[in-house]
N, CA, C and O atoms as CSV, one atom per row, in Angstrom:
chain,resi,resn,atom,element,x,y,z
A,1,MET,N,N,91.054,93.566,107.797
A,1,MET,CA,C,90.106,92.646,107.949
A,1,MET,C,C,89.404,93.048,109.099
A,1,MET,O,O,89.831,93.485,110.167
A,2,THR,N,N,87.805,92.746,108.558
A,2,THR,CA,C,86.776,93.069,109.478
A,2,THR,C,C,85.632,91.952,109.258
A,2,THR,O,O,85.574,91.207,108.280
A,3,LEU,N,N,84.835,91.968,110.219
A,3,LEU,CA,C,83.632,91.261,110.184
A,3,LEU,C,C,82.492,92.184,109.564
A,3,LEU,O,O,82.127,93.263,110.031
A,4,HIS,N,N,82.097,91.680,108.647
A,4,HIS,CA,C,80.833,92.340,107.603
A,4,HIS,C,C,79.514,91.682,107.491
A,4,HIS,O,O,79.565,90.452,107.498
A,5,PRO,N,N,78.472,92.164,107.400
A,5,PRO,CA,C,77.322,91.571,107.205
A,5,PRO,C,C,76.947,91.307,105.791
A,5,PRO,O,O,76.805,92.310,105.092
A,6,TYR,N,N,76.807,90.439,105.378
A,6,TYR,CA,C,76.260,89.694,104.191
A,6,TYR,C,C,74.828,89.082,104.298
A,6,TYR,O,O,74.376,88.526,105.299
A,7,ALA,N,N,74.147,89.284,103.041
A,7,ALA,CA,C,72.772,88.520,102.958
A,7,ALA,C,C,72.771,87.296,103.841
A,7,ALA,O,O,71.937,87.279,104.746
A,8,ASP,N,N,73.624,86.225,103.699
A,8,ASP,CA,C,73.757,85.021,104.268
A,8,ASP,C,C,74.522,84.922,105.573
A,8,ASP,O,O,74.863,83.843,106.057
A,9,GLY,N,N,74.784,86.141,106.135
A,9,GLY,CA,C,75.329,86.099,107.396
A,9,GLY,C,C,76.744,86.821,107.877
A,9,GLY,O,O,77.616,86.998,107.026
A,10,GLU,N,N,76.907,87.130,108.895
A,10,GLU,CA,C,78.403,88.133,109.105
A,10,GLU,C,C,79.522,86.940,108.884
A,10,GLU,O,O,79.456,85.772,109.269
A,11,ARG,N,N,80.426,87.507,108.244
A,11,ARG,CA,C,81.657,86.739,107.908
A,11,ARG,C,C,83.085,87.722,107.990
A,11,ARG,O,O,83.071,88.923,107.720
A,12,LEU,N,N,83.883,87.225,108.268
A,12,LEU,CA,C,85.288,87.819,108.153
A,12,LEU,C,C,85.332,88.337,106.422
A,12,LEU,O,O,84.899,87.716,105.451
A,13,ARG,N,N,85.961,89.581,106.458
A,13,ARG,CA,C,86.022,89.951,105.077
A,13,ARG,C,C,87.685,90.892,105.145
A,13,ARG,O,O,88.087,91.698,105.983
A,14,ILE,N,N,88.193,90.481,104.174
A,14,ILE,CA,C,89.580,91.571,103.731
A,14,ILE,C,C,89.426,92.326,102.653
A,14,ILE,O,O,88.596,92.022,101.797
A,15,LEU,N,N,90.091,93.253,102.565
A,15,LEU,CA,C,90.294,94.210,101.167
A,15,LEU,C,C,91.433,94.332,100.966
A,15,LEU,O,O,92.151,94.889,101.796
A,16,LEU,N,N,91.906,93.851,99.823
A,16,LEU,CA,C,93.399,94.274,99.509
A,16,LEU,C,C,93.933,94.578,98.279
A,16,LEU,O,O,93.195,94.410,97.308
A,17,PRO,N,N,95.134,95.019,98.086
A,17,PRO,CA,C,95.265,95.731,96.581
A,17,PRO,C,C,95.833,94.561,95.816
A,17,PRO,O,O,96.313,93.560,96.349
A,18,ARG,N,N,95.721,94.810,94.304
A,18,ARG,CA,C,96.271,93.673,93.597
A,18,ARG,C,C,96.642,94.594,92.222
A,18,ARG,O,O,95.832,95.129,91.464
A,19,ASP,N,N,97.828,94.608,92.154
A,19,ASP,CA,C,98.416,95.254,90.617
A,19,ASP,C,C,98.795,94.410,89.541
A,19,ASP,O,O,99.868,93.808,89.499
A,20,PRO,N,N,97.862,94.364,88.621
A,20,PRO,CA,C,98.320,93.306,87.507
A,20,PRO,C,C,99.766,93.218,86.885
A,20,PRO,O,O,100.243,92.181,86.423
A,21,ALA,N,N,100.480,94.586,86.937
A,21,ALA,CA,C,101.763,94.826,86.570
A,21,ALA,C,C,102.712,93.930,87.330
A,21,ALA,O,O,103.790,93.578,86.852
A,22,HIS,N,N,102.273,93.561,88.556
A,22,HIS,CA,C,103.234,92.740,89.289
A,22,HIS,C,C,102.593,90.986,88.886
A,22,HIS,O,O,101.838,90.308,89.583
A,23,ASN,N,N,103.158,90.656,87.664
A,23,ASN,CA,C,103.059,89.166,87.384
A,23,ASN,C,C,104.029,88.360,87.930
A,23,ASN,O,O,104.269,87.361,87.251
A,24,ASP,N,N,104.614,88.470,88.868
A,24,ASP,CA,C,105.522,87.746,89.484
A,24,ASP,C,C,105.373,87.102,90.779
A,24,ASP,O,O,106.242,86.367,91.247
A,25,VAL,N,N,104.283,87.372,91.358
A,25,VAL,CA,C,103.947,87.011,92.523
A,25,VAL,C,C,102.735,86.226,92.796
A,25,VAL,O,O,101.880,86.549,91.971
A,26,THR,N,N,102.243,85.204,93.721
A,26,THR,CA,C,100.941,84.655,93.742
A,26,THR,C,C,100.653,84.837,95.217
A,26,THR,O,O,101.346,84.550,96.193
A,27,VAL,N,N,99.462,85.384,95.130
A,27,VAL,CA,C,98.798,85.636,96.353
A,27,VAL,C,C,97.759,84.828,96.889
A,27,VAL,O,O,96.902,84.407,96.112
A,28,LYS,N,N,97.695,84.516,98.225
A,28,LYS,CA,C,96.795,83.388,98.600
A,28,LYS,C,C,95.911,84.251,99.645
A,28,LYS,O,O,96.495,85.183,100.198
A,29,VAL,N,N,94.530,84.017,99.967
A,29,VAL,CA,C,93.963,84.611,101.351
A,29,VAL,C,C,93.327,83.014,101.462
A,29,VAL,O,O,92.751,82.275,100.663
A,30,ARG,N,N,93.715,82.906,102.771
A,30,ARG,CA,C,93.542,81.700,103.372
A,30,ARG,C,C,92.742,81.721,104.759
A,30,ARG,O,O,92.853,82.657,105.551
A,31,ALA,N,N,91.932,80.617,104.980
A,31,ALA,CA,C,91.028,80.630,106.385
A,31,ALA,C,C,91.180,79.524,107.000
A,31,ALA,O,O,91.544,78.557,106.331
A,32,ALA,N,N,90.974,79.386,108.246
A,32,ALA,CA,C,91.242,78.207,109.411
A,32,ALA,C,C,90.304,78.432,110.412
A,32,ALA,O,O,89.727,79.515,110.507
A,33,PRO,N,N,90.072,77.367,111.275
A,33,PRO,CA,C,89.417,77.747,112.371
A,33,PRO,C,C,90.323,77.791,113.604
A,33,PRO,O,O,89.843,78.000,114.718
A,34,SER,N,N,91.500,77.614,113.431
A,34,SER,CA,C,92.742,77.729,114.524
A,34,SER,C,C,94.053,78.650,113.896
A,34,SER,O,O,94.121,78.536,112.672
A,35,PRO,N,N,94.963,79.420,114.412
A,35,PRO,CA,C,95.946,79.569,113.912
A,35,PRO,C,C,97.135,78.266,113.366
A,35,PRO,O,O,97.998,78.408,112.500
A,36,GLU,N,N,96.921,77.350,113.961
A,36,GLU,CA,C,97.612,76.140,113.558
A,36,GLU,C,C,96.856,75.384,112.381
A,36,GLU,O,O,97.440,74.349,112.061
A,37,GLY,N,N,95.592,75.675,111.593
A,37,GLY,CA,C,94.835,75.293,110.684
A,37,GLY,C,C,94.284,74.057,111.202
A,37,GLY,O,O,94.338,73.696,112.378
A,38,PRO,N,N,93.733,73.420,110.210
A,38,PRO,CA,C,94.175,73.626,108.459
A,38,PRO,C,C,93.657,74.679,107.850
A,38,PRO,O,O,92.586,75.261,108.025
A,39,TRP,N,N,94.557,74.867,107.093
A,39,TRP,CA,C,94.186,76.135,106.066
A,39,TRP,C,C,93.531,75.930,105.049
A,39,TRP,O,O,93.762,74.777,104.684
A,40,THR,N,N,92.646,76.558,104.209
A,40,THR,CA,C,92.167,76.456,103.195
A,40,THR,C,C,92.104,77.651,102.216
A,40,THR,O,O,91.945,78.773,102.696
A,41,ASP,N,N,92.199,77.517,101.086
A,41,ASP,CA,C,92.127,78.847,100.288
A,41,ASP,C,C,90.876,79.313,99.821
A,41,ASP,O,O,90.031,78.620,99.255
A,42,LEU,N,N,90.783,80.730,100.129
A,42,LEU,CA,C,89.597,81.550,99.977
A,42,LEU,C,C,89.522,81.969,98.568
A,42,LEU,O,O,88.513,81.799,97.885
A,43,ALA,N,N,90.708,82.570,98.103
A,43,ALA,CA,C,90.914,83.315,96.974
A,43,ALA,C,C,92.375,83.221,96.483
A,43,ALA,O,O,93.264,83.443,97.304
A,44,VAL,N,N,92.663,82.941,95.338
A,44,VAL,CA,C,93.929,82.990,94.595
A,44,VAL,C,C,94.307,83.863,93.628
A,44,VAL,O,O,93.374,84.249,92.924
A,45,SER,N,N,95.647,84.404,93.305
A,45,SER,CA,C,95.945,85.513,92.243
A,45,SER,C,C,97.331,84.849,91.842
A,45,SER,O,O,98.391,85.232,92.336
A,46,THR,N,N,97.246,83.855,90.935
A,46,THR,CA,C,98.346,83.414,90.303
A,46,THR,C,C,99.355,84.072,89.447
A,46,THR,O,O,98.933,84.080,88.290
A,47,LEU,N,N,100.522,84.630,89.546
A,47,LEU,CA,C,101.389,85.355,88.801
A,47,LEU,C,C,100.578,86.535,88.265
A,47,LEU,O,O,100.576,86.730,87.050
A,48,GLY,N,N,99.991,87.218,88.963
A,48,GLY,CA,C,99.331,88.536,88.688
A,48,GLY,C,C,97.740,88.489,87.749
A,48,GLY,O,O,97.057,89.421,87.322
A,49,ALA,N,N,97.566,87.192,87.679
A,49,ALA,CA,C,96.274,87.089,87.215
A,49,ALA,C,C,94.870,87.402,88.171
A,49,ALA,O,O,95.097,87.474,89.379
A,50,PRO,N,N,93.745,87.553,87.825
A,50,PRO,CA,C,92.495,88.110,88.657
A,50,PRO,C,C,92.519,87.139,89.719
A,50,PRO,O,O,93.045,86.057,89.457
A,51,PHE,N,N,92.030,87.333,90.908
A,51,PHE,CA,C,91.766,86.568,91.902
A,51,PHE,C,C,90.597,85.594,91.544
A,51,PHE,O,O,89.782,85.921,90.681
A,52,ALA,N,N,90.501,84.283,92.263
A,52,ALA,CA,C,89.485,83.316,91.962
A,52,ALA,C,C,89.473,82.230,93.396
A,52,ALA,O,O,90.419,81.953,94.133
A,53,GLY,N,N,88.375,81.867,93.447
A,53,GLY,CA,C,88.059,81.141,94.551
A,53,GLY,C,C,86.829,81.155,94.953
A,53,GLY,O,O,85.945,81.715,94.305
A,54,PRO,N,N,86.617,80.519,96.108
A,54,PRO,CA,C,84.911,80.290,96.898
A,54,PRO,C,C,84.921,81.409,97.669
A,54,PRO,O,O,83.805,81.707,98.097
A,55,GLY,N,N,85.961,82.247,98.042
A,55,GLY,CA,C,85.681,83.538,98.761
A,55,GLY,C,C,85.755,84.850,98.306
A,55,GLY,O,O,85.491,85.764,99.087
A,56,TYR,N,N,86.197,85.160,96.721
A,56,TYR,CA,C,86.526,85.894,95.967
A,56,TYR,C,C,84.752,86.682,95.669
A,56,TYR,O,O,83.793,86.129,95.129
A,57,VAL,N,N,84.813,87.869,96.149
A,57,VAL,CA,C,83.351,88.569,96.089
A,57,VAL,C,C,83.684,89.606,94.794
A,57,VAL,O,O,82.871,89.586,93.870
A,58,GLY,N,N,84.649,90.357,94.709
A,58,GLY,CA,C,84.789,91.318,93.621
A,58,GLY,C,C,85.606,92.002,93.722
A,58,GLY,O,O,86.408,91.802,94.634
A,59,GLY,N,N,85.812,93.323,92.677
A,59,GLY,CA,C,87.128,94.181,92.591
A,59,GLY,C,C,88.012,94.270,91.717
A,59,GLY,O,O,88.608,95.306,91.423
A,60,ASP,N,N,88.217,92.872,91.088
A,60,ASP,CA,C,89.215,92.398,90.423
A,60,ASP,C,C,88.879,92.153,88.869
A,60,ASP,O,O,87.749,91.823,88.510
A,61,ASP,N,N,90.070,92.363,87.875
A,61,ASP,CA,C,89.902,91.911,86.416
A,61,ASP,C,C,91.201,92.082,86.131
A,61,ASP,O,O,92.136,92.386,86.871
A,62,ALA,N,N,91.154,91.814,84.765
A,62,ALA,CA,C,92.902,91.588,83.957
A,62,ALA,C,C,93.274,93.190,83.454
A,62,ALA,O,O,94.398,93.506,83.065
A,63,MET,N,N,92.206,94.063,83.529
A,63,MET,CA,C,92.469,95.292,83.145
A,63,MET,C,C,93.867,96.130,83.861
A,63,MET,O,O,94.081,95.888,85.048
A,64,PRO,N,N,94.615,96.911,83.276
A,64,PRO,CA,C,95.528,97.395,84.016
A,64,PRO,C,C,95.339,98.280,84.930
A,64,PRO,O,O,94.394,99.014,84.640
A,65,GLY,N,N,96.005,98.610,86.256
A,65,GLY,CA,C,95.545,99.468,87.134
A,65,GLY,C,C,95.327,98.731,88.555
A,65,GLY,O,O,94.996,97.563,88.757
A,66,LEU,N,N,95.579,99.647,89.378
A,66,LEU,CA,C,95.531,98.843,90.777
A,66,LEU,C,C,93.955,98.771,91.206
A,66,LEU,O,O,93.114,99.660,91.071
A,67,LYS,N,N,93.793,97.491,91.750
A,67,LYS,CA,C,92.538,97.177,92.125
A,67,LYS,C,C,92.443,96.855,93.837
A,67,LYS,O,O,93.396,96.443,94.499
A,68,THR,N,N,91.084,97.140,94.370
A,68,THR,CA,C,90.725,96.637,95.643
A,68,THR,C,C,90.075,95.452,95.556
A,68,THR,O,O,89.004,95.487,94.950
A,69,VAL,N,N,90.435,94.403,96.001
A,69,VAL,CA,C,89.888,93.287,95.854
A,69,VAL,C,C,89.227,92.751,97.208
A,69,VAL,O,O,89.912,92.843,98.227
A,70,GLU,N,N,88.013,92.227,97.289
A,70,GLU,CA,C,87.009,91.954,98.257
A,70,GLU,C,C,87.015,90.336,98.549
A,70,GLU,O,O,86.531,89.603,97.686
A,71,VAL,N,N,87.491,89.837,99.606
A,71,VAL,CA,C,87.449,88.136,99.768
A,71,VAL,C,C,86.819,88.178,101.160
A,71,VAL,O,O,87.118,88.969,102.055
A,72,ARG,N,N,86.068,87.386,101.199
A,72,ARG,CA,C,85.359,86.991,102.333
A,72,ARG,C,C,85.920,85.117,102.884
A,72,ARG,O,O,86.508,84.196,102.319
A,73,ASP,N,N,85.351,85.327,104.178
A,73,ASP,CA,C,85.507,83.535,104.696
A,73,ASP,C,C,84.242,83.217,104.010
A,73,ASP,O,O,83.388,84.009,103.612
A,74,VAL,N,N,84.261,81.616,103.917
A,74,VAL,CA,C,83.038,81.091,103.436
A,74,VAL,C,C,82.143,80.373,104.804
A,74,VAL,O,O,81.112,79.715,104.660
A,75,VAL,N,N,82.662,80.610,105.844
A,75,VAL,CA,C,81.761,80.300,107.032
A,75,VAL,C,C,81.254,81.521,107.638
A,75,VAL,O,O,81.819,82.614,107.655
A,76,ASN,N,N,80.141,81.216,108.125
A,76,ASN,CA,C,79.495,82.612,108.915
A,76,ASN,C,C,80.218,82.776,110.324
A,76,ASN,O,O,80.991,81.887,110.681
A,77,ARG,N,N,80.027,83.711,111.010
A,77,ARG,CA,C,80.627,83.790,112.497
A,77,ARG,C,C,79.911,82.988,113.394
A,77,ARG,O,O,80.528,82.318,114.223
A,78,ALA,N,N,78.409,82.966,113.323
A,78,ALA,CA,C,77.460,82.306,113.686
A,78,ALA,C,C,77.702,80.713,113.917
A,78,ALA,O,O,77.144,80.126,114.844
A,79,ASP,N,N,78.463,80.142,113.123
A,79,ASP,CA,C,78.644,78.706,112.862
A,79,ASP,C,C,79.952,78.481,113.476
A,79,ASP,O,O,80.242,77.322,113.773
A,80,ALA,N,N,80.576,79.189,113.651
A,80,ALA,CA,C,82.177,78.730,114.100
A,80,ALA,C,C,82.608,79.610,115.558
A,80,ALA,O,O,82.229,80.744,115.852
A,81,PRO,N,N,83.366,78.860,116.222
A,81,PRO,CA,C,83.649,79.724,117.631
A,81,PRO,C,C,84.758,80.539,117.352
A,81,PRO,O,O,84.869,81.581,117.997
A,82,ALA,N,N,85.673,80.226,116.430
A,82,ALA,CA,C,86.664,81.235,115.899
A,82,ALA,C,C,87.000,80.908,114.508
A,82,ALA,O,O,86.867,79.803,113.981
A,83,ARG,N,N,87.590,82.320,113.796
A,83,ARG,CA,C,88.145,81.803,112.460
A,83,ARG,C,C,89.305,82.928,112.283
A,83,ARG,O,O,89.378,84.017,112.852
A,84,PHE,N,N,90.208,82.342,111.314
A,84,PHE,CA,C,91.437,83.206,111.215
A,84,PHE,C,C,91.556,83.340,109.664
A,84,PHE,O,O,91.378,82.303,109.024
A,85,LEU,N,N,91.816,84.415,109.024
A,85,LEU,CA,C,92.245,84.645,107.918
A,85,LEU,C,C,93.760,85.181,107.602
A,85,LEU,O,O,94.167,86.070,108.350
A,86,LYS,N,N,94.542,84.772,106.672
A,86,LYS,CA,C,96.015,85.244,106.393
A,86,LYS,C,C,96.074,85.313,104.908
A,86,LYS,O,O,95.339,84.666,104.163
A,87,VAL,N,N,97.101,86.234,104.490
A,87,VAL,CA,C,97.308,86.560,103.214
A,87,VAL,C,C,98.792,85.865,102.855
A,87,VAL,O,O,99.662,86.017,103.712
A,88,GLU,N,N,99.045,85.316,101.972
A,88,GLU,CA,C,100.481,84.396,101.872
A,88,GLU,C,C,100.841,85.002,100.468
A,88,GLU,O,O,100.078,84.950,99.503
A,89,VAL,N,N,101.914,85.503,100.459
A,89,VAL,CA,C,102.863,86.049,99.217
A,89,VAL,C,C,103.834,85.214,98.848
A,89,VAL,O,O,104.626,84.894,99.735
A,90,SER,N,N,104.019,84.694,97.585
A,90,SER,CA,C,105.230,83.744,96.955
A,90,SER,C,C,105.588,84.522,95.925
A,90,SER,O,O,104.865,85.381,95.421
A,91,LEU,N,N,106.953,84.185,95.512
A,91,LEU,CA,C,107.454,84.625,94.285
A,91,LEU,C,C,107.487,83.404,93.455
A,91,LEU,O,O,107.889,83.458,92.293
């Protein structure tokens, strides 16, 4: 996870791998203003499907092979005193 400059401001960003062959897991990238929440979904991959959501930037598709997916926060660093990202994986 890094702070990354985008055209619309600096935001937290995470790059994570996704393998479409693993179609038995759901992966969520979530954001919150504090570790206690409330947590909101930035991007979700359900049962091996490509990521989708307001924070999904790119790097994913339904083709076979390992992907490097980019997901970013939807809140600029300048607009929030603190932001947290987490990745949740469930079977």
